[in-house]
N, C-alpha and C positions, 0 to 999 in steps of 0.2 A: 322528422327525425333523420331520414335518409340524406337530405340535403346538408344537414349539420354534420353528419358523419363524413360526407365527401369533403366538406370544408376542413375538417380536422385532418383527414388524410392528406389533403393538399398542403396544409401547413407543415406536417411532419415530413412529407416528401421533399418540400422545399428545403427544410432544415438538413435532411440527409444529403441532398445534392450539394448544399453549401459546404457541409463537412468534408465530403469526398473531394469536391473541387479545391478546398483549402489544402488537403493533403497533397493532391497532385501539383498545386501551385508551389508548395514548399519544395518539392523535388525539382521542378523546373527552375525555380528562382535561385535556390542556393544549395540544396542538398547534393544533387548530382554535380553541379559545378565545383563544389568543395571537394567531393570525392575524386574528381578528375585532376585536381591540383596536388593530390597526395603523391609523395615520391614512390617510384617503382610501381609495384602492383598492389599497393595497400588499398587503393580505391576499389580495384576489382574484387578483392577479398571482402571488403566492407559491403559492397553492393550484393555479393552473393549471400552474405549473412542477412542483410535486410530482406532479400527475397524469400528467405526461409522464415524469418520471424514475422513477416507481414501476414502470413497465412494463419492468423489467430482469430478467435471468436469475435473480438470487438470490431476489428476492421472489416472482416468478411460479413459480420452481422449487419453493419451499417451499409456496406457496399451492395450486398445482395438483397438485403431487406429493402433498401431504397429502390432497387430494380423491381421488386415485387409490387411495391406501392405504385411505382410508375406504370407498370402494366395494368394495375387496377384502375388507375385514373384514365389511361388510354381507352380501355374497354368502356368505361362509364361515359367518357366524352363522346365516343362514337355512338353509343346506344342512346344517349340523351343529348344530342347535338344542340338542341334549343335551350338547354340549361345555361344559366349565367356563366360566362367565362369558360365554356367547354373548349373553345378553340385554344385559349391560353394553356389550359391543363393538358390538352393533347400535344401541343407544341413542346411544352416543357418536358412531358413524359418521354416523347420521342427523342428529344435532344439528349436526355440522359441514357436512354436505352441504346440508341445508335451511336452517340458520340462518346459515351463513357464506357458502358458495359461492352458493347460490340468491339470497339477499338481495343479495349483492354484484352478481351478474349482472343481476338484474331491477330493482334499486332504486338502489344506490349508483352503479353504472356509468352509468345514464341521467342521474343528477344530474351526474356528472363530464362527460359529453358535452355536457349543456346549458351547464355553466359554461365549457367550452372554447370555445363559440360566442359568448360575451359579449365585446364589445369594451370594454376598460377605460375608454374616454373617451365611451362612448355614454350617452344620457340615462337609460336604465333600468339602468345598470350597478350602481348602489348597491342598488337594490331587488332585483335578481336575486341579488346577492351575499348579501344578508340572507336571502332565501328559501333559498338554497343552504345557508347555515350552519344554519338551523333544520331543514330537511328532511333533509339529508345526515346531520346529527348524530344525529337520531332513529334512523335505520336503522343507523348505525354503532354506537350503543349496543346495538341488538338483536344485531348480528352479533358484537360483543364478548362479550356474555353467552353467546351460543350457542357460540362458540369456547372460552371458558373452561369451560363446562359439558362440552363434548366432551372437553377435556383431562382434566377431573376424572374423568369416567366411564371413559375409556380407561386412565387411571392406575390406577384401582381394578381394572379388568380385568387389566392387566399385573401388578399386585402379586399377583394370585391365580395367576399362571403359575409362580411361583418358590417354592422352599423348601418345597413341600408334602411333600417327601421327608425333611425334618428333623424327627425326633420328639423331643419334650421328654422328658427323663429322668423316670422314675416317682418317686413320693414316697419319700424315703429311709426314713421311718419304716415304711412298708409293706414295702419291700424288706428291711429288717432282720429281718423276721419269718421269712425263709427262711434255712435253715442254710447254712453255707459249703461243706459237702460233700454230694454226692449220696447218699452212704451214710447220711446222717442224715435223709433225707426219708421213709423208710419204704418205699421201693421194694424193697429187698432184705431177705432174711431174715438177721438179725444183721449187717447191713452187708456181706454177702458179695456182690460184683457178679456172681457166677456163679449165684446162687440168688434168684429172685423170691419175694417174701413171699407167703404163702398168702392173705392178705386182698386181694391185688391181682389185678385181672381184666384179662386181655389182650383187645384188640379190634382189628379192622381195618375201616376204612371202605371201602365198595364203590367210592368215587371218591376218589382220592388227590390231594393238592396236589403239583404237580410241583416237585421240589427237585433239579434237574440230575442225576437218576438215582440219588440217594442211596437206600439201603435203610433202611426205617424200621420200628420196632416201637413199639407204643403200649400203655399200661396205664391203668387207672382204679382209684381207691380211694375208697370211700365210708365215712363214719364208721359205727361199729357201730350197727345198728338203723335206719339211714337209707336212703332210696331217692330216686331221681330223680323229680321231679314232672313227669309227662308229660301233664298236662291240656291244656296248649297244645302241640299236636303239632309246631308250628314253632319253639317257644322253650322247650325243656325247662329246668327250673329245678333247680339242684343245691344240696344242703344245705351249710351251712357246714362246712368241713373236707374237702371234696372235693379230691382231687388227681388230676391227669392228667400222664402223662409221655410224651414222644416221643423215641426214640433214633435217631440218625443214624449210619449207617456209610457211609463214602465210600472207594472204592478199597480195600476190605477193612480199613479203619481205622475203629474206633469213635471218632467225633470228638466228639460232644456229645449231651447228653440235656436236653431242655427240660422245665420244670415249670410247671404252672398250679395255683394253690391258691386255693380260696375262703376268704376270711378274714372275711367279714361277710354280712349278710342282703341288702344292696343289690345291684343289678345290676352295678355297677362295682366291687364289693368283691372283686376278684381281684388276685393278685400273680403275676408271671411272671419267670422268668429262665432262662438257659441255663447248664448245667454242662459245662465242657470237660474231656475226659478226660485224665488223666495218661498219659504215654507208656508206662508199665508196665502200664496198665489196672487199677491197684489201686483207683482212685476217680476222681471228677470234681469239679472246683472251680468254684464259682459265678463267672460272668463276666458281670456285668450290663452292662458296656460293650461286649460283643461282641468278636469277634476275626476277623481276616482270614487266609485261607489256613491254617486251624487244623491243627496237627500235620503240616504239610508238604503238605497236600492243597489243592485249589482251592476248598474249602468255606469260606464265610464264616459265622460265627456271629453272629446278630442281637443288637443291644442290646435290653435289656428294654423300652425304649420302643417299639421296632418290634413286639415281640410284642403289646403292648397295642393298637397301631394296628390290626392285622388282627382280633384277637379282639374288640376293642371295637366292631366293626361289627355285632355281633349282641347282642340282649338277653340271650341265654343265655350268651354269652361263649365257650362251647365250640363248635367248628366241626365236628369229625369224629365226634362221638358224638350222633346225632340220628335221628329217624324215617327220613329219607331215606338217611342214610349207613349205617344198620344194616339197611336193606332192609325196614323196616316199611311203607314207602309204595312203591307200584308206579309207575314212571315210564311215561308214555304212548309210543305209537308203536312203531316198529321198533327193532331192535338198534342201528342207526345213529343213530336219534333219541336213544335212551337213553344211548349212550356220549357223545354231544356234549352233551346237556343236563346229564348228571352231571359231565362235565369242567368245563363253564362254572360250574356250581354250586360245585364244590370249589375252582376256581382263581380265579374272578372274583366270585362271589356275596357273599363276606364284605365286599367294598368296594362293589361295584355292586349295591346293593339299596335299596329305598325304605322299609325299616323300620329303618334305622340309628338307634340310640338317641342322644339328646342327650348331650353331654359337658360337664363343668364348664369345660373350656378347649378351645382349638382342637385338633383331632385331625389328625395327619398321615395321608396316604393316604386322604383323605376326599373322594371325587369329588362334585362338585355337578352332577349331570346326571340324566336320566330313565331311564338304563339300570338294569335289574333282572334279574340272573341267578340270584337265590336261588329255589330251588324250594320251593313251598308245597304242603302236603298237600291243600288245598282248590282248587288250581289245576292239577290233573293229569288232567283229563278228556280232554284231547287236547294234542297239541304246540302247536296254535294257541292254546290256553287258557293256556299258561304265560307268566309275566311275561317270560321269556327271549325268546320269539318276539315277543310284542306290543311290548315296549320296544325290542328290537334291530333289528327289521325296518326296513330303509331307513335305519338310523342306524349300527349296528355292522356289519351284514351286508346284502348285497343278495341276496335269494332267487334261487337258481339261478346265481349269478355270484360264486364265492369270490374270484376274482382282482380284483374291484372292491370287495371288502369291507374296510372299515377294520380290522375285527377281525383278519382274516388278515394284513394288513400289519403290525400291531403284534405279533402272535404269532410272525411269521416273522423278527423282527429282535431284536437285543439291543444296548443302549447307552443312555446317559443320555437320558431324556425320549422314548424312541422304542421302548419295549417294553411288552408286557403278558404276564404280570403284571409290575409294576414292581419287585417286591421278592423277594429270595430266589432269584434265578435268573440265570445268566449263559450258559446253554446253551438253545437252542431245543428244545422238546419235540416232536420230529418225529412221534411217535405221536399225541400229543394234537392237534397241528396237522392231521394227516391225518384224524383223527376229525371235527374241526370242518369241515374243507374238504368232506369227503364229505357231511356233514349239510347244509351250505349248498347244495351241488349238487342235493340232492333237493327243496329247498323251491321253492315257486312262489307 
């Protein structure tokens, strides 16, 4: 909820900056030049009148209200520097506060006060009017530019607050390489869903992704004579033709089985889809667009684009079959430390990590912050050595104080723009939440 509020504040602040910038632009562009062309001292008298009338509730409300919102955004950006687009929000807020509010208070207002003291029929009235036009205009140009810049920066920041959850559909040509039925993928012996093929290996990661309590089974199949390249212990590379399956059973109902297949030598040459089971359990059908409340359960099947969003966060593309997940790397600390670090690795690390590979196009669920919950085999000497601790301390969690930790707030809630993980869950993982709370309580 807090992130959504900041997004709304950013939007309305950008609107306010734009409105004020438009008023200033009008004066620089044609209002003051037109007043300067009036005969005699009519322009001076008109400007004096404008300076009195402008002090009304509507203009001051927008002008000062925007300043208050900018101050709010600046404080939040500094306090949560790792939040998405914090730098843009801070830059936009400062542009308005320093370039619009401060210039107005320290430079334009003194010019207005000096003009108000001029008597239209005094000897030096004309000279002072001309001085005002030149001096006031210069600083009005400056605050116009600052206000427009602030509006532009905050608009960019606000645009990054929305629609990150909408994933583009994968390439149709790639998707067409997957069969229509699960029985045709090679998981089962002679297509019999009761018999796993002999060439398929089952595995279980030691830290599982929370899926609202669904029971899951996983399998891996490698091409004959091929093996996993483990030279980079943090990014295992899989041969072309590798397939991985994950089966979901919810409320005793086998709902879906997801498939990942390596179709080329590149890091992004993977294709994914979910197969939704027929009610009689005889087979499962490819459902690339996903499904809600599949087979009468509360389980939502993800679209293929969402599969690629999470898996695309790592170079190896595979998340649950790795040195950490298979227990080849020993996690540091106590059992409390290991449970929490492993949980954050499995549930948050595929999005929140600093080794996310580039993509040919914008990737959904792609946070732009400094958080890094992916465990690396060369950063396991101690809890304090892990990226999880170093990037999250004081940002995602407050050591010794779980109730003041942003991480706990998001893990404890569910709803649009106010939950973590943001995808694939509608129920709070009380056990995982308890593990992370206990861990934060032990930190100092």
